[in-house]
Each structure stands twice: as structure tokens, then as C-alpha cells.
C-alpha positions in Angstrom: 4.8 17.7 44.7 5.5 16.5 41.2 7.6 18.8 39.1 7.5 19.3 35.4 10.6 18.0 33.5 13.0 20.5 32.1 13.2 20.9 28.4 16.2 18.4 28.0 14.3 15.9 30.0 11.1 16.4 28.1 12.9 15.9 24.8 14.5 12.7 26.1 11.2 11.5 27.3 9.6 12.0 23.9 12.6 10.7 22.0 12.8 7.6 24.0 9.1 6.9 23.6 8.4 7.0 27.3 5.1 8.7 26.9 3.6 5.8 24.8 2.2 3.6 27.5 -1.0 1.4 27.4 -2.7 3.5 30.0 -2.2 6.7 28.2 -3.3 5.1 24.9 -6.5 3.7 26.5 -7.3 7.0 28.1 -7.0 9.1 25.0 -8.9 6.5 23.0 -11.8 6.5 25.5 -11.9 10.3 25.6 -12.1 10.6 21.9 -14.7 7.9 21.5 -16.8 9.7 24.0 -16.5 13.0 22.2 -17.3 11.2 18.8 -20.4 9.7 20.4 -21.6 13.1 21.6 -21.0 14.8 18.2 -23.0 12.1 16.4 -25.8 12.1 18.9 -26.0 16.0 18.4 -26.2 15.5 14.7 -29.0 13.0 15.1 -31.0 15.1 17.6 -30.8 18.3 15.6 -31.5 16.6 12.3 -34.7 17.5 10.2 -35.7 14.5 8.3 -32.8 13.4 6.2 -30.9 16.7 6.6 -28.7 17.8 9.5 -28.9 21.2 11.2 -27.0 22.8 8.5 -29.2 21.5 5.7 -26.7 18.9 4.6 -27.9 15.3 4.0 -27.0 13.0 7.0 -23.9 11.1 6.0 -23.1 14.1 3.6 -21.1 12.5 0.9 -23.0 9.2 1.1 -25.7 11.3 -0.5 -23.9 11.2 -3.8 -23.5 7.5 -3.6 -27.2 7.0 -2.9 -28.3 9.4 -5.6 -26.0 7.7 -8.2 -27.4 4.4 -7.2 -31.0 5.7 -7.6 -30.2 6.7 -11.1 -28.4 3.4 -12.0 -31.2 1.4 -10.6 -33.7 3.2 -12.8 -31.8 2.8 -16.1 -29.9 6.0 -16.0 -26.4 4.8 -15.1 -24.7 7.6 -17.1 -26.5 10.3 -15.1 -24.2 10.5 -12.1 -21.3 11.5 -14.2 -23.1 14.7 -15.2 -23.0 17.1 -12.3 -26.4 18.8 -13.5 -28.2 15.5 -13.4 -26.6 14.3 -10.3 -27.4 17.5 -8.4 -31.0 17.4 -9.6 -31.3 13.8 -8.2 -29.9 15.0 -4.9 -32.3 17.9 -4.7 -35.2 15.5 -5.4 -34.1 13.3 -2.5 -32.9 16.0 0.1 -34.6 19.1 -0.9 -33.7 22.1 -3.2 -31.4 23.7 -0.6 -29.1 20.8 -0.3 -25.5 21.3 -1.3 -24.3 19.7 -4.4 -22.2 16.4 -3.9 -20.5 15.3 -7.2 -20.0 11.7 -8.3 -16.4 11.4 -9.0 -15.9 7.7 -9.2 -15.3 5.3 -12.1 -18.3 3.1 -13.1 -17.0 0.2 -10.9 -18.5 1.9 -7.9 -22.0 1.7 -9.3 -21.8 -2.0 -8.3 -21.9 -0.8 -4.7 -24.2 2.2 -5.2 -27.0 0.5 -7.2 -27.7 -2.3 -4.5 -27.8 0.2 -1.8 -30.3 2.3 -3.5 -32.9 -0.4 -3.1 -33.1 0.5 0.6 -34.5 3.8 1.9 -31.7 6.4 2.6 -31.1 6.0 6.4 -31.1 2.1 6.4 -28.8 2.2 3.4 -26.4 4.6 5.2 -26.4 2.3 8.2 -25.8 -0.8 6.3 -22.9 0.9 4.3 -21.2 2.4 7.3 -21.5 -0.7 9.5 -20.6 -3.3 6.9 -17.4 -1.3 5.8 -16.5 -0.6 9.4 -16.6 -4.3 10.2 -14.5 -5.1 7.1 -11.9 -2.5 8.3 -11.7 -4.0 11.7 -11.4 -7.5 10.4 -8.7 -6.5 7.9 -6.7 -4.8 10.6 -7.0 -7.8 12.8 -5.8 -9.9 9.9 -2.9 -7.6 9.3 -1.9 -7.7 13.0 -2.0 -11.4 13.2 0.3 -11.6 10.1 2.8 -8.9 11.3 2.8 -9.0 15.1 0.6 -11.8 16.6 1.3 -10.7 20.1 -0.4 -7.3 19.5 -3.4 -8.9 18.1 -4.1 -10.8 21.3 -4.5 -7.5 23.2 -7.9 -5.7 22.8 -6.2 -2.3 22.9 -5.7 -2.5 19.1 -9.5 -2.5 18.8 -10.1 0.4 20.9 -7.3 2.4 19.0 -8.8 1.2 15.6 -12.2 2.5 16.6 -11.0 5.8 18.2 -8.6 6.5 15.2 -9.9 10.1 14.3 -10.2 9.3 10.6 -12.9 6.7 11.7 -15.0 9.7 13.0 -14.4 11.8 9.8 -15.4 8.8 7.7 -18.6 8.0 9.7 -19.7 11.7 9.6 -19.1 11.9 5.8 -20.5 8.4 4.9 -17.5 7.8 2.7 -15.5 4.8 1.5 -12.4 5.1 3.6 -13.2 2.1 5.6 -13.3 -0.1 2.5 -10.1 1.4 1.1 -8.2 0.8 4.3 -9.6 -2.7 4.5 -8.6 -3.7 1.1 -5.0 -2.3 1.6 -4.6 -4.0 5.0 -6.1 -7.4 3.9 -3.9 -7.4 0.7 -0.7 -6.7 2.7 -1.7 -9.2 5.2 -1.7 -12.1 2.6 0.7 -10.6 0.0 3.2 -13.3 0.1 1.2 -16.2 1.5 -1.6 -15.8 -1.0 -0.5 -13.5 -3.8 -3.5 -14.2 -6.1 -6.0 -13.2 -3.3 -3.7 -10.1 -2.6 -3.9 -9.2 -6.3 -7.6 -9.6 -6.3 -8.0 -7.3 -3.3 -5.7 -4.7 -4.8 -7.8 -5.0 -8.0 -11.0 -4.1 -6.1 -9.4 -0.6 -5.5 -10.2 0.3 -9.0 -13.0 2.5 -7.7 -10.3 4.6 -6.2 -7.7 4.5 -9.0 -5.7 7.4 -7.6 -4.5 5.2 -4.7 -3.5 2.3 -7.0 -0.9 4.3 -8.9 2.1 2.9 -6.9 0.8 -0.7 -6.7 1.8 -2.1 -10.1 5.2 -0.4 -10.1 6.1 -1.7 -6.5 4.8 -5.2 -7.4 6.7 -5.3 -10.6 10.1 -4.1 -9.3 9.8 -6.9 -6.6 8.8 -9.7 -9.0 5.2 -10.2 -7.7 3.9 -11.0 -11.1 1.0 -13.2 -9.8 -0.1 -10.3 -7.7 -0.3 -8.0 -10.8 -1.9 -10.8 -13.0 -4.7 -11.3 -10.4 -5.2 -7.5 -10.0 -5.5 -7.1 -13.7 -7.9 -10.0 -14.2 -10.0 -8.7 -11.3 -10.3 -5.1 -12.9 -11.0 -6.7 -16.4 -13.9 -8.8 -14.9 -15.4 -5.9 -13.0 -15.2 -3.7 -16.2 -17.1 -6.3 -18.2 -19.6 -6.8 -15.4 -20.5 -3.1 -15.1 -20.7 -2.8 -18.9 -23.1 -5.7 -19.1 -25.2 -4.4 -16.2 -25.3 -0.7 -17.1 -24.4 -0.3 -20.7 -21.5 0.9 -22.7 -22.6 4.5 -22.3 -21.2 4.7 -18.7 -17.5 4.9 -20.0 -17.8 7.9 -22.3 -19.8 9.6 -19.6 -17.3 8.8 -16.9 -14.5 10.3 -19.2 -16.4 13.4 -19.8 -17.2 13.8 -16.1 -13.5 13.7 -15.3 -13.0 17.1 -16.9 -15.3 18.7 -14.1 -13.5 16.8 -11.4 -10.1 17.9 -12.6 -10.9 21.5 -13.3 -13.6 22.5 -10.8 -13.1 20.2 -7.9 -9.2 19.9 -8.0 -7.8 22.8 -9.9 -10.2 25.6 -8.7 -10.6 23.9 -5.3 -14.5 24.1 -5.2 -14.4 21.5 -2.4 -12.0 23.6 -0.5 -8.2 23.2 -0.7 -8.2 22.9 3.1 -10.2 19.6 2.7 -7.7 18.1 0.2 -4.8 16.5 1.8 -2.3 16.5 -1.1 0.9 18.3 -2.2 -1.0 19.8 -5.1 -3.6 21.3 -2.7 -0.7 22.6 -0.5 0.7 24.6 -3.3 -2.7 25.9 -4.4 -3.6 26.8 -0.8 -0.5 28.9 -0.5 -1.2 30.9 -3.6 0.7 28.8 -6.3 -0.6 28.4 -9.8 -2.1 25.3 -11.2 0.9 24.7 -13.4 3.2 25.1 -10.4 1.1 22.8 -8.3 1.2 20.0 -10.9 5.0 20.5 -11.3 5.7 20.2 -7.5 3.4 17.3 -7.3 5.1 15.5 -10.2 8.5 16.1 -8.6 7.3 14.9 -5.3 5.8 11.9 -7.0 9.1 11.0 -8.6 10.9 11.3 -5.3 8.3 9.1 -3.4 8.2 6.5 -6.0 11.9 6.3 -6.1 11.9 6.0 -2.3 9.3 3.3 -2.5 11.2 1.3 -5.0 14.3 1.5 -2.8 12.4 0.6 0.3 10.8 -2.5 -1.3 14.0 -3.7 -2.9 15.9 -3.3 0.5 16.3 -5.8 3.2 13.7 -4.0 5.4 10.9 -6.2 6.8 7.5 -6.3 5.2 6.0 -4.2 8.0 8.2 -1.2 6.9 7.6 -1.8 3.3 3.8 -2.1 3.7 3.7 1.1 5.8 5.7 2.9 3.1 3.2 1.6 0.4 0.3 3.1 2.3 1.9 6.4 2.8 3.1 6.5 -0.8 -0.4 5.8 -2.1 -1.7 8.9 -0.3 1.3 11.1 -1.2 1.4 10.5 -5.1 -2.1 11.5 -5.8 -3.2 15.3 -6.1 -6.7 14.3 -5.0 -7.0 12.9 -1.5 -9.3 14.3 1.2 -9.2 14.0 5.0 -11.6 10.9 5.2 -9.1 9.2 2.8 -6.5 9.4 5.7 -8.2 6.1 6.8 -5.4 4.7 4.8 -3.0 5.7 7.5 -4.6 3.0 9.7 -2.8 0.0 8.1 0.5 2.1 8.1 0.2 2.7 11.8 -0.5 -1.0 12.5 2.6 -2.0 10.6 4.8 0.7 12.3 3.5 -0.6 15.6 4.3 -4.2 14.5 7.8 -3.2 13.6 8.2 -1.7 17.1 6.8 -4.7 18.8 9.3 -7.0 16.7 12.5 -4.8 16.9 11.9 -2.2 19.6 10.7 1.4 18.9 13.4 3.5 17.3 14.0 7.0 18.8 11.1 9.4 18.1 9.1 6.6 16.4 6.5 6.5 19.1 5.8 10.3 18.5 5.6 9.7 14.8 3.1 6.9 15.2 1.1 9.0 17.7 1.1 12.0 15.3 -0.1 10.0 12.3 -2.9 8.6 14.5 -4.0 11.9 15.7 -3.5 14.1 12.5 -6.8 13.4 10.8 -8.6 15.1 13.8 -7.1 18.4 13.0 -6.0 18.1 9.3 -9.0 20.0 7.9 -9.5 22.5 10.6 -6.0 23.5 11.0 -5.5 24.0 7.2 -8.7 26.1 7.0 -7.7 28.4 10.0 -4.0 28.6 9.4 -3.7 28.1 5.7 -1.0 25.3 6.1 -1.6 21.5 6.0 -0.5 19.2 8.7 -1.1 15.7 7.3 1.0 16.1 4.1 4.3 17.3 5.7 3.8 14.6 8.5 3.4 11.9 5.9 6.5 13.1 4.0 8.4 13.0 7.3 7.1 9.4 7.9 8.2 8.4 4.4 11.6 9.8 4.9 11.9 8.0 8.2 11.0 4.7 6.6 13.4 5.3 3.7 16.3 5.9 6.3 15.5 2.8 8.2 15.3 0.7 4.9 18.7 2.0 3.9 20.1 0.8 7.2 18.1 -2.5 7.4 21.2 -4.4 8.1 22.1 -2.3 11.2 20.9 -4.1 14.4 18.3 -2.1 16.3 18.9 -1.2 20.1 15.6 -1.7 21.9 14.6 1.0 24.2 12.6 -1.3 26.5 9.6 -1.6 24.3 7.3 1.0 25.8 4.3 -0.6 24.1 4.7 -3.4 26.6 4.4 -1.2 29.6 1.4 -0.9 31.6 
């Protein structure tokens, strides 16, 4: 009869990454995929028209993309930036009892919303989700082939990429996390080989500018000027395009709309601080004032940016640098929700690639597994307990990468590469 290991044995088992086998990963992935499928089927079967059993539009946050696209396609491109007009459009589409979903994007994202609005709602939702999901998978495969080709040949990566809990969160919210993760992953995959393309991909992130804060600084301190140039040109071209298509009025409307986003959604937490995965929200959730939250976020930003600069100027491999960039992009913004944790996917891929190349460091397998799993509980745990899980875990991961980068010249001792075990 099998006996449970004692505490010392269990700690050694976790420290040495012995739990991280292919069979266990495959089993957990299949179990979660079955759960996701059941939950999505339940949402579909209990829906009433375009709304789910709670009266929310199917795809929830996609409703604001679609409503904004309807307005832009009918000559009212400035309308989505006014919460009153945006909500009126949503009520016209989904009924008067639908919750309000604000439009918090720069005008660039109208280039996506307006074409989708030419379809009816459910086909538009399917096209959006499926196309961006495929982009996410293709970008992860490209990143794997660039960083650890031996992992890319095993289909286990695809199963893990699909069962990553942030995928389920993103699917049920109809959000753009797939696109964000795809752009980051693809840009990192071609960063040195094709810097102009990498810059273009980074530039396309202008629809989520809060995640691009660290990009120009990191590229500048490492002398990647062609990446910066390409990104700047991309943003400039897109700005001219949206202005030509939708008119100059979208820009003052966007600037006026940021006041509502900052004061009501972020500072007052109308979305729910338990949904926001940031240091700012952590302080507000625990009773801190707005001023204190901004102060702690700013101090943390300075520390994270300094760590990123040191990591990228170190002799660490590009996998460690890229993982740090993804984590840093999430940590330095005060406004990041649980579906935005899709950006952990390329970080996890790069950490696994580093493990495949150099052997997993002690506790690294547990860190990777925790980053993979945390989107499943991030919102619910914060709502029930009043404390976040994703933010402290990301800070811990950043500290681990910083420590590794500072010791980049110290040879690693492989533990037998548990990822290769059956």
C-alpha cells in the first residue's frame, strides 16, 4: 500500500520539480478542458436570445466592442467614448436590463470593431473568438520554435495552451487577451531575426497602451532602435488611418472618456477591485486610499522597470528576458483584468523553454505551474478572501527572473529535466 511522503520528502519532491511530468500535465489539461466545455455548453443552453441566464450578453465584454462598432459603422465613431451613448446602444441591442459595458479603448480599436459590426452579433462573436484564438496558438508555436524547437514538436504544448485557464476566462468574456498574447509572443519570437516586423507587432499593441509602457524603454536600453522606429511608424500610420476613416472628433472624445475610465472604473472600482489584477487594485481592495494606491503602484513600477532593465542588459538568455518583459508589462499598469492574464502564456512558454535548454532550477516547475493555474482562481479568490493571488505570484516570478539574470554566468545544474519524463 502506497504511503504519503513526509513533509521533508514532499518539499524535496516539489523543489526538485518531480511532480511536473507529461502524464500529470496531460491529465490536468484534459480535466480542465472538459470543465470548460461543460460550462460553455451550460451558458449556451440556458441563454435567452443574445443574453445568458443572468441577463448578460453572451460574450459579455464583446458586447461593448460590437456596440462601438455599430456606432462607428453608422457615422457616430465618437459615441462609444461617451458612457451614456454607449450604454444606450447596448440596451438597444441586448435589452434595457443589460449591464453597462464601457468602451475604454483608444480609437485604434475601432478598426477591429467596425468591420465586426457588419455581421450579426453571434457570428461576429464566433469570428472574433476563433480568429484571435488561432492567432494566439500560431504565435505560441512560433515562439516555441524560436526558443525551444524540441518542445514545439510535441503536441502537449497545444493541449496546455488550449487548457490554460486564462483561455476560458477570455472565451467567456469575449475579450482581446488572445490578440494581446499573440502580438507579444510573435514579436518576441522574431525580435532579433526580424526587428522591423517585431516593431510592427509591438506597435499594433496601441489598442492596449497600458501594456506597452515598458516596451520602448527596454528596447532603447538594449539598442534595438529599429524595433522602436518600426513600432512608432506603425502607430503613426494607424493614427492617420483611423482619423481618415472616422474623423478627428474621435481623439477629443477619447481623451474626455479617459476621465470616466480613470475615476469611476479604476479609482472607484466600479468594475470590482477583485477583477482588476494590479498592485493599485490590491491596495484599494485592502482599504487603501486612491493616493496611497497610486504611490505604491508608482514605487512598484520603478522597481519592476529597474529589474527589467537589469535583466535585459544582463547575459541571461532571451527566454528569461522575454518572460520578464511579459510579466513587467502586466505589473506596471494599474489597470489589468483577469482576462489580460493571457499575457502570462508567452511568459510560461519562455520559462519552459529555458528549462528545456538548461534544466529546471529548484522550485521553477512549481512557479511555472502556478502561473499557468492562477487565472482560474484569481478573480474568485480575491472576491471571497479580499486578497489577490496573481499579483504577488507575478512579483515573485519577476524576482526569480531577476535573481537568475544576475547569476547568468553561473552554470546551471540540471535536475534530470522532468519535462522530458513520461
